[in-house]
DRENROVEX-624109 format. One record per residue: residue in three letters; x, y, z of N, C-alpha, C in turn. Coordinates in pm, whole numbers, padded with zeros to 5 digits, always signed. Each point is the difference from the previous one (the first is absolute). Example, Ala and Ser with C-alpha at 12.3 -4.5 7.8 and 13.67 -1.06 7.14 Angstrom:
BEGIN
ALA+01319-00569+00780-00089+00119+00000+00090+00120+00000SER-00035+00105-00072+00082+00119+00006-00077+00109+00073
# end
This chain:
BEGIN
MET+00082-00118+00000-00082+00118+00000+00087+00125+00000HIS+00082+00021+00103+00091+00114+00006+00142-00051-00013ASP+00087+00083-00060+00140-00039-00018+00090+00062+00106GLN-00056+00038+00114+00079+00062+00105+00066-00108+00086PRO+00112+00035+00060+00065-00096+00088-00097-00047+00109PRO+00013-00124+00046-00096-00054+00096-00005+00073+00133ASP+00109+00070+00039-00001+00069+00128-00052+00144-00010PHE-00048+00043-00117-00050+00135-00018-00137+00014+00067LYS-00012+00097+00090-00125+00021+00073-00055+00141-00024GLY+00034+00060-00115-00043+00136-00027+00099+00103+00052ASN+00110-00045+00056+00101+00088+00055+00121-00002-00094LYS+00030+00114-00063+00109+00003-00097+00136-00023+00063ARG+00012+00023+00129+00128-00029+00066+00031-00148+00002ALA-00102-00085-00016+00020-00144+00003+00048-00054-00135LEU-00001+00083-00105+00043-00046-00131+00152-00015-00004PRO+00050-00098-00076+00145-00016-00010+00063+00117-00075SER+00126+00024+00026+00073+00104-00072+00143-00046-00021LYS+00068+00067-00093+00141-00028-00025+00061+00125-00062PRO+00132+00015+00009+00064+00121-00053+00019-00006-00152CYS-00005+00115-00063+00031+00014-00143+00150-00020-00016VAL+00042-00076-00101+00143-00026-00018+00076+00122-00051ALA-00070+00097-00060+00066+00118-00053+00013+00111+00104CYS-00110+00033+00069+00002+00115+00090-00009-00039+00147GLY-00041-00123+00031-00008-00045+00137-00129+00034+00073ARG-00091+00073-00066-00128+00032+00064-00084-00126+00017PRO-00076-00009+00108-00083-00119+00020-00119-00002-00097MET-00026-00116-00057-00116-00021-00086-00097-00088+00074THR-00124+00041+00009-00103-00079+00065-00075-00082-00104TRP-00038-00121+00037-00072-00091-00089-00121+00068-00059ARG-00023-00024-00129-00118+00051-00070-00074-00117-00064LYS-00130+00013-00010-00080-00105-00062+00048-00029-00142ARG+00041+00107-00069+00049-00016-00137+00123-00089-00006TRP+00080-00004+00106+00121-00081+00006-00023-00138+00060ALA-00124-00040+00020-00029-00125+00071+00067-00121-00065ARG-00001-00007-00131+00057-00117-00069+00151+00009-00015SER+00055+00121+00005+00142+00015-00029+00077+00067+00114TRP-00049-00007+00122+00064+00068+00112+00146-00040+00015ASN+00033-00126-00023+00138-00046+00016+00093+00060-00106GLU-00055+00038-00116+00080+00057-00108+00007+00152+00004VAL-00085+00067+00078-00001+00146+00007+00128+00046+00068ARG+00076+00088-00068+00128+00046+00054+00009+00151+00011HIS-00077+00073-00082+00009+00146-00003-00134+00062+00036CYS+00007+00118+00065-00123+00066+00045-00066+00082-00110SER+00072+00032-00106-00056+00083-00106+00075-00025-00131ASP-00056+00051-00109+00068-00010-00129+00131+00079+00003ALA+00000+00112+00071+00122+00081+00008+00113-00080+00066CYS-00030-00071+00107+00103-00082+00066+00043-00116-00088ARG-00094-00058-00072+00033-00110-00091+00095+00048-00109LYS-00030+00117-00058+00086+00056-00106+00136+00042+00055ALA+00002+00056+00119+00128+00040+00062+00085-00123+00028GLY-00062-00108+00041+00074-00124+00026+00055-00058-00128ALA-00076+00005-00108+00046-00052-00129+00114+00086-00053ALA-00008+00132+00018+00105+00090-00047+00130-00024+00078ALA-00012-00027+00129+00118-00024+00083+00068-00131-00040ARG-00078-00099-00040+00057-00129-00040+00074+00009-00133THR-00046+00084-00092+00063+00010-00131+00120+00094+00000ALA+00009+00089+00097+00109+00098+00003+00124-00056+00065
# end
């Protein structure tokens, strides 16, 4: 029915989070990322592009 983590009780503080690999800011779980949470590494397109630019330089 819902794709939220089983321990979610309507409290956003209970959602899992992890740091962005580019900037280090914490990213909180989003429903949109439910299927790919383990693969999510960047908090935004800007961080993703900055990380790609750093790898090629």
